[in-house]
GUSE-856899 format. One record per residue (C-alpha): x, y, z; residue in one letter. Coordinates in steps of 0.001 Angstrom, whole numbers, padded with zeros to 6 digits, always signed. Example, Ala and Ser with C-alpha at 12.3 -4.5 7.8 and 13.67 -1.06 7.14 Angstrom:
<atoms>
+012300-004500+007800A+013670-001060+007140S
</atoms>
This chain:
<atoms>
-012855-005907-011507M-013820-002282-010963A-017150-001356-009475G-018842+001679-008034S-021137+002360-005103A-024121+004649-004898V-023849+007105-002017A-026791+008204+000128M-026136+011737+001326V-027305+012852+004773S-026761+016236+006425T-023088+015819+007306N-021986+012432+006034S-022156+009932+003214V-023508+006443+003933S-022225+003849+001498L-024171+000600+000917H-026887+001284+003526P-027967-002182+004773T-026973-003871+008018F-023961-006124+008090D-024702-009532+009596L-021289-010507+010973A-018611-009263+013337A-016298-008201+010586K-013328-006812+012478D-012911-009672+014952A-010751-012724+014342V-012125-014752+011435E-015696-015849+012143T-017135-019315+011583V-019246-017905+008782G-016195-016469+007026E-014336-019786+007313R-017311-021736+005962L-017603-019189+003199G-013961-019739+002262K-014512-023503+002169I-017564-023071-000028A-015675-020800-002406L-012810-023270-002619T-015157-026143-003423L-016999-024072-005994A-013754-023092-007664A-012588-026684-007761S-015836-027806-009380I-016492-024946-011757L-013083-023467-012591L-014669-021386-015359L-014681-017718-014499G-012210-017971-011628A-009727-015081-011576P-006270-016036-012805P-003576-016727-010227E-001061-013904-010374I+002487-014989-009618S+005374-012682-008823S+006513-012871-012442A+003099-012203-014010Q+001066-009070-014497T-002478-008368-015519R-004298-005165-016355V-006816-003734-013906V-009220-001341-015560E-010594+001460-013384T-013012+004262-014088E-010136+006751-014326K-007319+004758-015921G-005653+001364-016136A-003047-000201-013855L-000803-003242-014166R-001185-005612-011227L+001561-007967-010070S+002580-009708-006862V+005733-008090-005529M+006198-010621-002718A+004232-013450-001116R+004433-016015+001657G+004117-013427+004434L+002278-014147+007692A-000527-011593+008050Q+001351-008518+006825P-000158-005548+008656W+001724-002321+007945G+003726-001095+004966V+005783+001983+004175D+008267+003050+001518I+011949+003739+002098L+013726+006569+000237P+015471+004106-002101D+012124+002659-003198G+012348-000516-001117A+009289-001573+000891I+009313-002193+004625I+006541-004413+005955V+005424-005837+009298T+004134-009349+009890E+001707-009576+012781K+003509-012461+014559P+006406-010063+015195G+008619-009920+012115R+009810-006896+010131L+011132-007326+006591R+012438-005260+003688V+011494-005997+000080V+013562-004525-002744D+012116-003436-006084Q+012971-006823-007605D+010753-008513-005020G+013581-009978-002947N+012337-010509+000609L+014857-009987+003390S+015269-012210+006401A+013403-010917+009478P+015224-007923+010926L+016899-008381+014294A+016044-006141+017234G+012243-006117+016881V+010602-005784+020328P+008530-008652+021791P+004849-008463+020844V+001616-009951+022188A+000663-011945+019085D-002880-012955+019938E-006188-012057+018349G-005725-008696+016655Q-002516-008004+018556G+001036-008303+017285G+003500-006200+015335L+001208-003700+013642L+002249-000477+011941D+005634+000650+010618V+006313+004268+009631T+009414+005662+007974V+010594+008839+009677D+010269+011932+007433P+014009+012559+007951A+015000+008912+007414F+017672+009793+004850A+019622+011459+007651G+018559+009639+010822N+017472+006159+009565R+014658+006095+012130L+011663+003766+011911L+008550+003893+014095W+006691+000766+015195L+003228+000395+016729A+002523-002954+018379Y+000715-004714+021204S+003244-004837+024012E+003054-007716+026513P+003643-007216+030232A+004795-009706+032861A+001389-009947+034540D-000400-011048+031351G-001824-007671+030392V-000985-005771+027197N-001507-002456+025470S-000531-000546+022346T+003000+000846+022391A+005021+002986+019988V+008789+002657+019643A+011446+004291+017530Q+014569+002492+016330A+017425+003089+013940R+017828+000816+010927L+021426-000368+010781S+023586+000602+007829S+023374-002922+006441D+019575-002897+006776G+019505-006054+008901A+018996-004815+012467T+017015-002332+014525L+019346-000440+016836E+018777+001827+019856D+015114+000894+020168L+013251+003220+022536T+009600+002978+023573V+008214+006529+023454V+004566+005828+024277F+002499+003203+026101R-001286+003164+026145Q-002758+003194+029631S-004473+001371+031264P-003451-002139+030210R-005781-005139+030040Y-005492-008865+029162P-007407-008444+025898G-006958-009707+022324R-008878-007077+020347L-008937-003412+019299H-005373-002140+019619F-005530+000471+016824G-002792+001284+015799A-001442+003618+013116R+001378+006134+013338V+001529+009137+010983V+003621+012300+010995F+002064+015721+010589A+003776+018483+008684G+004938+020158+011903D+006931+017084+012961G+004458+015831+015556T+003016+012352+015234L-000502+010996+015599F-001135+007548+017072V-004534+005839+016888T-005622+003700+019855L-008450+001170+020133G-010832+000902+023090E-010059-002808+023692R-013535-004062+022707F-015045-005365+025952R-017963-003382+027333D-016343-002740+030706R-013273-001271+028983W-014732+000449+025935R-016621+002956+028080R-013270+004595+028705Q-013384+005950+025142A-015362+008763+026796Q-012935+009114+029724D-010236+011742+029212L-008140+010151+031973R-007652+007024+029821S-005915+006443+026477H-008525+003885+025366L-010481+004896+022250G-008361+007952+021552K-006176+009587+018935V-003085+010997+020631V-000644+013611+019319R+002974+013404+020450L+006353+014998+020033Q+008923+012502+018697P+010210+012030+022265D+006730+010952+023390G+005794+014129+025256T+002644+016105+024549A+002908+019205+022331P+002055+022393+024181G-000861+023208+021852D-002743+019910+022329N-006411+020576+023156P-006417+019289+026757F-003121+020760+027939I-003453+022180+031443G-006558+020231+032438R-006274+018125+035584D-009038+015775+034401D-007470+014902+031027A-004312+013279+029681L-002267+015869+027773P-001501+013536+024831E-005164+013261+023765I-006135+014882+020467W-009656+013423+020027S-011769+010808+021750Y-014864+008618+021491G-013227+006306+018926H-013745+002556+018616R-010870+000975+016669N-008990+003240+014263V-006799+001233+011864Q-006275+003795+009121G-004658+007235+009271A-003259+009666+006705A-002443+013364+006446I-004312+015267+003748H-001669+016535+001281P-003221+020000+000908E-004921+020832+004205T-002480+018984+006468G-005400+017569+008458K-005486+014045+009849L-008022+011648+008260W-008840+008293+009867I-010806+005149+009042S-012554+003510+011962E-014196+000134+012531H-017824+000283+013574G-019494-002696+015249P-022062-004501+013042R-022093-001903+010306G-021322+001758+010771G-017656+001886+009781D-016563+005519+009692E-014325+007979+007906L-013453+010905+010185N-011338+014056+010233I-010518+014306+013956P-010818+017837+015264Q-008731+018867+018279P-010786+018032+021348G-013541+016441+019254G-015752+013682+020667N-016643+011043+018047Y-019330+009403+020125G-018359+005795+020804W-019967+003985+022616P-022755+006532+023122L-023814+006621+019454V-023092+004579+016336S-024262+004111+012758H-024078+000356+013364G-025483-002038+015949M-024052-004450+018507E-022979-007873+017218Y-025902-009285+019213S-028330-007206+017147G-029112-004817+019984R-028735-001068+019455P-025567+000696+020558V-026309+002876+023572G-029822+004245+023159R-029861+003470+019455G-028926+006944+018235H-026508+007637+015383S-025868+011216+016426R-026296+013523+019414A-025619+017165+020288P-021969+017859+021080G-020711+014796+019188L-018896+014971+015855E-020496+013358+012795D-018415+011140+010477P-017572+012259+006959I-018791+008902+005620A-020096+005591+006950T-020300+002089+005514W-023086-000392+006219T-022587-003278+005542P-019166-002922+007086A-016057-002865+004913I-013715-003327+007937A-011349-000526+006894P-007617-000943+007361G-004937+001485+006234G-005626+004530+004074I-003496+006690+001772A-003990+009758-000410F-003033+009508-004080Y-001042+012574-005138T+000996+011416-008139S+000389+012907-011611P+000841+009413-013103E-002933+008856-012781L-004467+012333-013155P-007977+011025-012514G-006879+009698-009134W-005153+012844-007866Q-006531+013882-004496G-008429+010600-004098N-008345+008609-000871L-007524+004903-001055L-009036+002726+001686V-008107-000900+002255S-011085-003152+002992G-010793-006372+004992L-014377-007542+004954R-014962-005765+001643A-012032-007746+000162R-011313-004749-002008A-009337-001551-002328L-011706+001420-002297L-011002+004596-004253R-012911+007588-002872L-013367+010781-004853E-013565+013862-002667L-014967+017360-002922E-013433+019261-000067G-014204+017178+003002E-017039+015203+001422S-016989+011817-000316V-018820+012050-003630V-018015+008732-005289H-016600+005293-004502E-015021+002676-006765E-014028-000801-005535R-010933-002428-006989L-009273-005855-006673L-012505-007536-005591A-011818-010382-008014D-008636-011200-006087E-010854-012378-003235G-008345-011179-000623Q-008717-009178+002580R-006795-005942+002018I-005063-004761+005205R-002995-001712+004214D-002152+000522+001272V+000728+002868+000456A+001445+005158-002501V+004984+005743-003765A+006141+009095-005189P+006138+007573-008692D+002435+006731-008418G+002839+003007-007752V+000293+001654-005255V+001205-001140-002836Y-001521-003142-001091A-001147-005835+001571L-003324-008946+001640T-004093-010370+005062D-003630-014123+004628D-002178-015965+007612E+000224-018088+005535H+000426-016469+002093D+000063-012752+002659G+001130-010762-000372R+002339-007344-001399I+000406-006377-004512L+001943-003770-006799R-000260-001597-009025L+001659+000378-011637V-000133+003119-013608P-000605+002325-017292G-002302-000479-019195G
</atoms>
C-alpha cells in the first residue's frame, strides 16, 4: 500500500512525522515489539479478512505507487537476518546473513550454499556479517568487500572491512585481507555501522557506529578515535592524501566526518558524486546527512531525538554553532537501514529519487529531492509488515529489498510495470 508523509520544513532540514517515538527502535527487538507481533498474529488468526496476501516465490502482485506501478515477488526466502545486498555484473544477487554467511542468488531465485572463506564474526546483538559491496572493477578483479563485527581473543570487538576475491566457481572467498579495523575495540553488542561504498575516484567510504554506551559514544567527538565516524580510505586501507585531517597530530588521517551515532545507510549521489548517509537517532531524530569533509554532525552534543529514558540528549538542543544540520529528520523514528538512488529510466517518475529502507517503519521510503532537499516522501510495502533492512537498484530498474526476519528473511523483487 502506498502512502505519503507531510513534511515540516525548518531552516535547513525537513522533519518527517514530527512526534516523539516511544521505543528504542534500533536496538535488538524490544519487548513491546515482540508483544506487538504476537497481537498482530492473534488478530490475523481471528479476523483473516483484510490481511495482505502471502507472496510466495512463484507469485507476484502489483504495487501501485504515486509515480507508477511495480510487480512484487519474493526472489528468495528462508534467510537468517539478511543485512547487506549488492548486484553482480551478471545480474545475480549477493547477500549477507548476519550470523556470518554469504550467499549468491541467481535470477531464477536459486540460493547458493554459504560461500567458504568468510571471516569469523561477532554475531551478537547488532553485530555479525553486515555489508557486502561489489568492487567497481569486479568484472576484471572479482573483488568483494565485507564489513563486519570482528571478534578478538580478549572478548572485545569492532567493525572491520576486508576484501576478498570470489573464486571462478563462485563458491569461495580467496585471498581475504583485512584493510581496516575500527579502533578502539570494546566488548559491546550495538552500533557497529557499517556500510561500504565506492566514490567515483576509487576511494571508499566506511560508516562506523559509536558503540552505544555513554562512556564510549562520547568518542564520536574525539578525532583520535574511529567511533562515530565516516572514514575515507584507499583500497589498500591507507588514508587518501586529501582527507580533511591529514597532517594533524590530534586526528586520525582516515576520518572524513565525525559526530555520528550509527550510520547504516550510504550511497553516492549519481550526479554530484557526494556521499549521502542515513543515520539512527536515539528515541526519534533519525537523520539524512550529506557528510562534508571535516564536518561535525553533533552526536552526542545535540540531537533531534531524546534519550531512551526520556531525558534530553546533552543540553536538549537540536542544533548548535559549528555543527552541521541534517538534510532531513524522522520523528517517530523509522530506523533507517540501507539507501540507494534510483537512476533507471524504467520508472521516469522515480529518477533521481532516494530509496530508504525502514526497520521500525516496516516500509521502503521513496524520497523526492530538489537539489539537496527532501520535498516529498512516499512509503511502500507497509502492508508486507516486514522490517526492511537494505535496498539495491539494478541497472534495469529492478529494486531489491531485504526483510530482516531472523528465520525467514526474504529478498523482495520489485519490477517496474503493472
